[in-house]
KELUMTOR-776303 format. One record per residue (C-alpha): residue number from 1; residue in three letters; y, z, x. Coordinates in Angstrom, 1 decimal, decimal comma, padded with zeros to 4 digits. Example, Ala and Ser with C-alpha at 12.3 -4.5 7.8 and 13.67 -1.06 7.14 Angstrom:
   nr  rest      py      pz      px
    1   ALA  -004,5   007,8   012,3
    2   SER  -001,1   007,1   013,7
END
This chain:
   nr  rest      py      pz      px
    1   UNK   000,0   000,0   000,0
    2   UNK   003,6  -000,7   001,1
    3   UNK   005,8   001,9   002,7
    4   UNK   009,5   002,0   003,2
    5   UNK   011,4   002,9   000,0
    6   UNK   010,4   006,5   000,0
    7   UNK   011,2   006,7   003,7
    8   UNK   014,7   005,4   002,9
    9   UNK   015,1   008,0   000,2
   10   UNK   014,0   010,8   002,5
   11   UNK   016,3   009,6   005,3
   12   UNK   019,3   009,3   003,0
   13   UNK   018,6   012,8   001,7
   14   UNK   018,3   014,1   005,3
   15   UNK   021,6   012,5   006,2
   16   UNK   023,3   013,9   003,0
   17   UNK   023,9   010,4   001,6
   18   UNK   023,9   010,0  -002,2
   19   UNK   022,3   006,9  -003,8
   20   UNK   023,1   005,0  -007,0
   21   UNK   020,4   003,2  -009,0
   22   UNK   021,2   000,8  -011,8
   23   UNK   018,6   001,0  -014,6
   24   UNK   017,6  -002,3  -016,1
   25   UNK   015,6  -002,5  -019,4
   26   UNK   013,7  -005,8  -019,5
   27   UNK   014,1  -005,8  -023,3
   28   UNK   017,9  -006,0  -022,9
   29   UNK   018,4  -008,7  -020,3
   30   UNK   017,3  -012,3  -020,3
   31   UNK   016,5  -014,5  -017,3
   32   UNK   018,7  -017,5  -017,0
   33   UNK   017,1  -020,7  -018,1
   34   UNK   020,0  -023,1  -017,8
   35   UNK   022,4  -023,3  -014,9
   36   UNK   025,5  -023,3  -017,2
   37   UNK   024,5  -020,0  -018,8
   38   UNK   025,5  -016,6  -017,3
   39   UNK   023,2  -013,8  -018,5
   40   UNK   023,8  -010,1  -018,4
   41   UNK   021,3  -009,9  -015,6
   42   UNK   023,4  -012,3  -013,5
   43   UNK   026,4  -010,1  -014,1
   44   UNK   024,5  -006,9  -013,2
   45   UNK   023,3  -008,4  -010,0
   46   UNK   026,7  -009,7  -009,0
   47   UNK   028,5  -006,4  -009,7
   48   UNK   025,7  -004,4  -008,0
   49   UNK   026,0  -006,5  -004,9
   50   UNK   029,7  -006,1  -004,8
   51   UNK   029,5  -002,3  -005,3
   52   UNK   026,7  -001,9  -002,8
   53   UNK   024,3  -000,4  -005,3
   54   UNK   021,3   001,2  -003,5
   55   UNK   018,4   000,5  -005,9
   56   UNK   017,5  -001,2  -009,1
   57   UNK   015,2   000,7  -011,5
   58   UNK   013,4  -001,6  -013,9
   59   UNK   011,6  -000,4  -017,0
   60   UNK   012,0   001,7  -020,1
   61   UNK   010,3   004,0  -022,5
   62   UNK   009,4   001,2  -024,8
   63   UNK   009,2  -002,3  -023,3
   64   UNK   008,2  -004,7  -026,0
   65   UNK   009,0  -008,0  -024,3
   66   UNK   006,6  -009,7  -021,9
   67   UNK   008,9  -010,8  -019,2
   68   UNK   008,9  -007,8  -016,8
   69   UNK   007,5  -010,1  -014,0
   70   UNK   010,3  -012,7  -014,7
   71   UNK   013,0  -010,1  -014,6
   72   UNK   011,7  -008,5  -011,3
   73   UNK   011,2  -011,9  -009,7
   74   UNK   014,7  -013,0  -010,7
   75   UNK   016,3  -009,9  -009,2
   76   UNK   014,3  -010,3  -006,0
   77   UNK   015,3  -014,0  -005,7
   78   UNK   019,0  -013,3  -006,1
   79   UNK   019,6  -010,2  -004,1
   80   UNK   018,2  -007,9  -001,5
   81   UNK   018,6  -004,7  -003,4
   82   UNK   015,2  -002,9  -003,6
   83   UNK   013,5  -003,0  -007,0
   84   UNK   011,7   000,2  -008,2
   85   UNK   009,6   000,2  -011,3
   86   UNK   010,3   003,0  -013,8
   87   UNK   007,4   002,5  -016,2
   88   UNK   007,1   003,9  -019,7
   89   UNK   003,4   003,0  -020,0
   90   UNK   000,6   001,8  -017,7
   91   UNK   001,2  -001,8  -018,5
   92   UNK   004,7  -001,8  -017,1
   93   UNK   003,6  -002,8  -013,6
   94   UNK   004,7  -005,9  -011,7
   95   UNK   003,4  -006,7  -008,2
   96   UNK   006,7  -008,4  -007,5
   97   UNK   008,6  -005,1  -007,2
   98   UNK   009,0  -003,1  -004,1
   99   UNK   007,8   000,3  -005,4
  100   UNK   006,6   002,2  -008,4
  101   UNK   007,6   005,6  -009,7
  102   UNK   004,2   006,9  -010,6
  103   UNK   005,4   009,3  -013,3
  104   UNK   003,7   012,5  -014,3
  105   UNK   005,4   014,2  -017,2
  106   UNK   005,4   017,7  -015,8
  107   UNK   007,9   019,1  -018,3
  108   UNK   005,5   018,5  -021,2
  109   UNK   002,0   019,5  -022,2
  110   UNK   000,8   016,0  -023,2
  111   UNK  -002,3   015,5  -021,0
  112   UNK  -002,2   011,8  -021,5
  113   UNK   001,2   011,6  -019,7
  114   UNK   000,3   014,2  -017,2
  115   UNK  -002,8   012,5  -015,9
  116   UNK  -004,7   010,6  -018,7
  117   UNK  -002,9   007,3  -018,5
  118   UNK  -002,9   007,5  -014,7
  119   UNK  -006,7   007,5  -014,7
  120   UNK  -006,8   004,4  -016,8
  121   UNK  -004,1   002,6  -014,7
  122   UNK  -005,2   003,7  -011,2
  123   UNK  -007,3   000,6  -010,3
  124   UNK  -004,7  -001,8  -011,4
  125   UNK  -001,9   000,1  -009,8
  126   UNK  -003,7   000,3  -006,5
  127   UNK  -004,5  -003,4  -006,5
  128   UNK  -000,8  -004,2  -007,1
  129   UNK   000,0  -003,4  -003,5
  130   UNK   003,1  -001,6  -004,5
  131   UNK   004,5   001,4  -002,7
  132   UNK   003,4   004,2  -005,0
  133   UNK   005,7   007,2  -005,3
  134   UNK   004,2   010,2  -007,2
  135   UNK   007,1   011,5  -009,3
  136   UNK   007,3   014,7  -011,3
  137   UNK   009,2   013,6  -014,4
  138   UNK   011,1   016,3  -016,3
  139   UNK   012,7   015,5  -019,7
  140   UNK   015,6   017,8  -020,5
  141   UNK   017,1   018,2  -024,0
  142   UNK   020,1   015,9  -024,3
  143   UNK   021,2   016,9  -027,8
  144   UNK   019,7   014,0  -029,6
  145   UNK   016,2   012,5  -030,2
  146   UNK   015,4   010,0  -027,6
  147   UNK   012,7   007,3  -027,2
  148   UNK   011,1   009,1  -024,3
  149   UNK   010,7   012,3  -026,4
  150   UNK   009,2   010,4  -029,3
  151   UNK   006,8   008,4  -027,2
  152   UNK   005,8   011,4  -025,1
  153   UNK   005,3   013,7  -028,1
  154   UNK   006,4   016,5  -025,9
  155   UNK   009,3   019,0  -026,3
  156   UNK   012,0   018,6  -023,7
  157   UNK   013,2   021,5  -021,5
  158   UNK   016,0   023,4  -023,3
  159   UNK   019,3   022,4  -021,7
  160   UNK   020,3   026,0  -021,0
  161   UNK   017,0   027,1  -019,4
  162   UNK   017,8   026,6  -015,8
  163   UNK   014,9   028,8  -014,7
  164   UNK   012,4   026,8  -016,6
  165   UNK   013,6   023,6  -015,0
  166   UNK   013,6   025,2  -011,5
  167   UNK   010,1   026,5  -011,8
  168   UNK   008,8   023,2  -013,2
  169   UNK   010,3   021,3  -010,3
  170   UNK   008,9   023,8  -007,8
  171   UNK   005,5   023,5  -009,3
  172   UNK   005,7   019,7  -009,2
  173   UNK   006,6   019,7  -005,6
  174   UNK   003,8   022,1  -004,7
  175   UNK   001,3   020,0  -006,6
  176   UNK   002,3   017,1  -004,3
  177   UNK   004,9   015,2  -006,2
  178   UNK   007,1   013,3  -003,7
  179   UNK   010,1   013,0  -006,0
  180   UNK   011,5   015,0  -008,9
  181   UNK   013,2   013,0  -011,7
  182   UNK   015,3   015,0  -014,3
  183   UNK   016,2   012,9  -017,3
  184   UNK   018,0   013,7  -020,5
  185   UNK   017,1   010,3  -021,9
  186   UNK   018,9   007,1  -022,8
  187   UNK   021,8   007,7  -025,1
  188   UNK   021,8   011,5  -024,6
  189   UNK   024,7   013,2  -026,2
  190   UNK   025,0   015,6  -023,3
  191   UNK   023,9   015,1  -019,8
  192   UNK   022,0   017,6  -017,6
  193   UNK   024,3   020,4  -016,6
  194   UNK   025,5   020,8  -013,0
  195   UNK   024,1   024,4  -013,0
  196   UNK   020,6   023,2  -013,8
  197   UNK   020,8   020,5  -011,2
  198   UNK   022,0   023,1  -008,6
  199   UNK   019,1   025,4  -009,6
  200   UNK   016,5   022,7  -009,1
  201   UNK   018,0   021,1  -006,0
  202   UNK   018,3   024,5  -004,3
  203   UNK   014,6   025,2  -004,6
  204   UNK   012,9   021,9  -003,7
  205   UNK   012,8   019,8  -000,5
  206   UNK   011,9   016,4  -002,0
  207   UNK   014,6   014,0  -003,2
  208   UNK   016,0   014,7  -006,7
  209   UNK   016,7   011,9  -009,1
  210   UNK   019,0   012,6  -012,1
  211   UNK   019,6   010,4  -015,1
  212   UNK   020,5   010,3  -018,8
  213   UNK   023,8   010,6  -020,5
  214   UNK   025,9   009,9  -017,4
  215   UNK   028,8   007,9  -018,8
  216   UNK   031,6   008,3  -016,3
  217   UNK   032,1   008,4  -012,5
  218   UNK   033,3   012,0  -012,6
  219   UNK   030,0   013,2  -014,0
  220   UNK   028,1   011,2  -011,5
  221   UNK   030,2   012,7  -008,7
  222   UNK   029,7   016,2  -009,9
  223   UNK   025,9   015,7  -010,3
  224   UNK   025,8   014,6  -006,7
  225   UNK   027,9   017,6  -005,6
  226   UNK   025,4   019,8  -007,4
  227   UNK   022,5   018,5  -005,4
  228   UNK   021,3   015,2  -007,0
  229   UNK   020,2   012,7  -004,4
  230   UNK   019,9   009,7  -006,7
  231   UNK   022,0   009,0  -009,8
  232   UNK   020,5   006,6  -012,4
  233   UNK   022,7   005,0  -015,0
  234   UNK   021,5   002,5  -017,6
  235   UNK   022,9   002,9  -021,1
  236   UNK   026,5   003,2  -020,1
  237   UNK   026,3   000,1  -018,0
  238   UNK   024,7  -001,9  -020,8
  239   UNK   027,8  -001,1  -022,8
  240   UNK   030,3  -001,7  -020,0
  241   UNK   028,9  -003,4  -016,8
  242   UNK   032,2  -003,0  -015,0
  243   UNK   031,4   000,7  -014,7
  244   UNK   029,0  -000,2  -011,8
  245   UNK   031,9  -000,4  -009,3
  246   UNK   033,5   002,9  -010,3
  247   UNK   030,1   004,7  -010,5
  248   UNK   029,1   003,4  -007,1
  249   UNK   032,4   004,4  -005,5
  250   UNK   032,2   007,9  -006,9
  251   UNK   028,6   008,5  -005,8
  252   UNK   029,1   007,1  -002,3
  253   UNK   032,3   009,1  -001,9
  254   UNK   030,5   012,5  -002,0
  255   UNK   031,2   014,2   001,3
  256   UNK   028,2   014,3   003,6
  257   UNK   027,1   017,9   004,3
  258   UNK   026,5   018,5   008,0
END
């Protein structure tokens, strides 16, 4: 299996550099079929290149289209930004990507999403040749029902229970997860608090990814100051792609801690 993306995440964390990942839902973009057409995907790629976005995450809780491969290949053909799969189900795997977040829902008690689907998908995932990054996925209550909560059939971590989030992340790391991903879900009314991020970040050594409900550069900046290593934004950018430049500038401006 490939190596490299995780090493870059580790190195950036060690150096105190913060990363910005643009989340692309294959259901919400289309691959250009005629040269005179400019798709949303073209716009996202162009803006991301200009803003020096660090990673693309591709996937979603409910991907109903069948052009995941096309979207990944199109991104790879038009830029050098690494593509990391963010799958909502075992069938969201494309060999054309650079890496895969192998998500285990450690915040819930649904055995299928903790290990069950992984057992079924393991042979296919291994044959893909992708760099596999075991990721402890933690869903935090964002104040509104989300697709991920519905699909997972699992209660999210209460937004004011920092100690639960902290202990969950610690357990995930000690079980061998190489990343921790805290997510309040697409379209969350309230993002994860800085105090929760600080509690988690201060008690784990692996890189911490934070996403869900981040709608402005100030929030992205504060999340990084609180300890997030990677900020993921999708829904806000779907509504206003020009936010990419401001988000990237805010995230990359966080002072490096010596």
